[in-house]
N, C-alpha and C positions, 0 to 999 in steps of 0.2 A: 102793273102789278107783276105780270111774269115777265116782262124785260127787265124789272129790277131784280127780281130773283133770278134770271137765268145770270146778268152781269154779277150779282153776289157770288153765287157758283162758280162762274168762271175766275173771278179774284181768288176765291178760297182756291181754287185747284192749283192755280197757278203759285200761291204763295207757298203750297205742299209741294210741288214739283220744284221751285225755288229751293227751299230749304233740302229738300232731299239732295239735291245736286249739290248745294252749299258743303251739306254733310260728307258727300263722297270726298269732293275735292279738299277738304279740309283736313280729313284724316289718312288720305290717299298719300304713300311715301312720295318723296321728293329727290328722284335719283340723279346723281350728275357723276360722269368720270372726270377725275382730277388728276391720278396717277402723281407723279413728284413733284417735291417743291419747284417754283419757278426758278429758273435760270438765275446764278449768280446768289441765291439765298440758301446759307449753310444750314442744312437741316437733314432730315432723313424721313421717308415714307416709312408709316407702320399700320399693321393691323394686330387690334388687340383682341383674344379671344375670351368670351365670357359665358356663363350660361349654357343651354342646350345648343351647341353650333351656332351661337351669335357671334358677331365681331363689330368691332368700331375702327374705323379707319383715320388715321392722321396723319400730322407733319410734326415733329418733333424739332424744336430749334434751341441749340445748347447757348447756356449764358455762361456768366462768371462763377466761379466758386464762392460760395458764401453770399451769393445776392438773391437764391431762391429762384423759384420758378411758378409759372402760372398756368392753370389749366382755363383754356379759353372756350367758351361755349356760344355758338350762333344762335341766331332767331328762328321761328316756325318758318319751314318752307326753304331757309338758306343751306349753307354749309360751311365748310372750314374757311372758305375765300373771304366769308364775311368777316373774318376777325384777322385777315392776315396783315394789313396795315397796322392793326394794334402789336401783333406778334414782331413786326419789323422794328415798332419802335420801342417797345420792351426790349429786345435783344440788342439793341444799340446802347441801352441804358446797362445791360449786364444779366437781365434777368431772362432765365429760361422759359419756354413756352411749349406746351403742347396744346395743337389746335386739334380737334377732332370732329368728324360728323357726328352729330347724334343719331341714335337709332332710328332707321327710317328715313334718312337723308343723305345726301351725298352717295359714298361708296360703301356707306355701312349697312348692316343687315337691320331686317325688320318689315313688317308687313303693316303696321297702320302709327298714323302719328297717333299719341296717346296723350300731349298736353303737358308732359314732363314724369308722368309715372312711370312709363317702362324705360324712357330714354334715361331715368336717374340709374337704371343698370348699368349702362354703358357707361356713363358719368363715373359710377364707383370703379369699373372695370380700368378706365384712364387713370383714376388716381393711384391704383393700387400699382399702375405699370410705372408712374410716375415716380412714387416711392422707391421702387425696386431700382429704376434707372439713377435715381439722384438721392442716396441714402445720406441722412444727415443734413439734406437742404430742406429749408422752410418752403411749405407750399400755399398758394392762393387760387380760389377759384373765381373766374368771373364770368357772368352769364347775362346775356341780354334774351330779355323776354321770356320765351320758351328755355332758352339756354339756362337762365336765372332760376325759373321754376324747376327745371331738370335737378340742378345744384341742391336747391333745397330739399327735393324729395330724396336724393340720394342718403345714403348712411354716413358717408363720409367718416369714415371709422378707420384709423386716429381722425380726429378732426383738425380740420385745415387751421391755418395760421391766419388767413383772413379771408373773406368773402367781398367779393362786389358784384351787386344786383341793378342792373339797368332797366329801367321801364318793364319790371314784373309785374303781372296782374295780380290781386289778391286772391281770386276767386275765379273759376273757370265760366262762372254764372256773370261775373262783371266783364271778363274779357269778352263773352259772346255779344253780350248786350252793349256795350259800348261800340263795338267795330259795326253791329247792324244798325246803330242809331247814327253813327258817322256816316253810313252810306243811304240808308232808306229814310233818315228824320224819325219823328214820333213812332212811325210803323214798325221799325226796328224794335221796340219794345214788346210788340206783339208777336214779331217772327221769331224772337228769341228762345220762348220755350219750346217750339217746333225743334230747333237745332240741338236746345237741351237734351230733350227727350231721345236723341238718336245715340247721346253717349254710351248708355248701357248695352244697348243693341251692338254697335259697330266697337265698341272697347271692351266689353264685358267689365266696366268701369261703373262707379256711381260717381253723380256729381260731387258727392261728400266727400270724395277722395282726391277732388283737384282743387285744392285750396292750399296754396302756397302760404297765404296769411297764418295759418296754424302750423305749418311745417317750420316756418321760421321762429317761431317760439323755441325749437329745439337747437337751435345754434348756438353753439359755445365757442364762436371765433368773434374777432371784430368785425363788425358788418358795417360795409360803406351802402347806403341804397341811394339811387340817383333816378332821375327823370326830367322830361322836359316839362314845362310849367303849362305849355299848349297842346299836349297830347290829349288827343280824343280818343284814343283806343286804350291807354290806361291814364285815366284821368288823374291829375295831381291829389286830389282828395283820397284816392285809392292808393297811392305812393304814400301819402302821410299815415295812411291807416297800416299800411304792412310797416313801415318805419316804427309805429307806434307798438307794434306787436313784438318788435326783435328785443331781444335781451340786451341790456350794456355787457360791453362797450359799443358805441356805433354812432356811426355820423350820416347826416341826410345831405344831400348837393342839388338844388335845384339848378336847373340849365334854362334860364329864362327864353322864352320865346321858341322852344323846341318842340317840335311833335315828336309822334312815334317813329322816330328815326335814329341815324347812328349819331350818336352824342358826340364822339369825337370828330366826325366830319363837320358837325354844325359848328362847333366852336373849339375850335382844336387847342389853342392857348389854352383857355380857361380848364378845359378837359386834363388835359396834362399836366397844367400846373397844381391840379388836385388829386389826381389819382396817382401819378408817378410818388409822390413824397408819403401818401399814405400807406402805398405798396411798399415801398422802402422801410419806412418805420415797423412793418410787421414782418417784412421778408429778409432783411439784411443781418447778416450776423454781425455781433460787435468783432473788432480785431483781437488779436490775442497779444497781450501786451509783451514787450521785452523780456525774453527772460523764463515767462510764465512756462512756455512748454519745457525748456530745460528744467525748471524748477519742479513740475509737475512729474517728471521722470526720475528725480532725485526723491522725490517724496515718496514714490512708487517702491 
């Protein structure tokens, strides 16, 4: 009996220690030194200030006039390089791109990863910079996982012309439980509350504040929601729930067989054939008809 009690106690202590270590690792900043854009890539490095001495770092890749621009937002513990191949592709199509390190990632400032809430402040700063840089151009946001959650939590004022959400968790409870179950099996259900209890202590945020499924209800732009059907970190049923909460107009794009991974890398032809026309339909300005400009001047 004493032996069973001792084993139980050791296991309980082990679970607590594991959850504390996991909570520290998940919220600790993910720094990286990135510098200038890669050689041969036409673009500029920048630092965008916001708030009280905070800043986000990024690369801006110009596009063609009238084709619009996209803010590209990476996943948790990543950085702007995660979005580099998307930026190269979109720039070849004439669409400008701003890739940033979310707060507490890469070269951006921040002391804790907050699962989208404080990262949203950096997103708004980046959108403000992009609007100032490209007045009159239509703008979109494309975010993967944490990047998508940060985009939803942002104010986005004025609203974007299009939003693409890839593999975005509906709630932090779902995100934590799914990831633990995929790694620990059924025991992950019991370990999840220990991680969730740390959120108010580490971040001064309530679990109820980390619900992208509520934030998506306020989006007033066309939304495309996509995820892999075999994603164990954001299950397909959760993607369907996030999509159901989004206002119209909206589209749902399933990537059969994909897990929680780069959907473009998984099936590039299908991804590009679906995403590019959708972005162009919302970002591209209609060409001015012959003589329209002169007629406008005459009327004035």
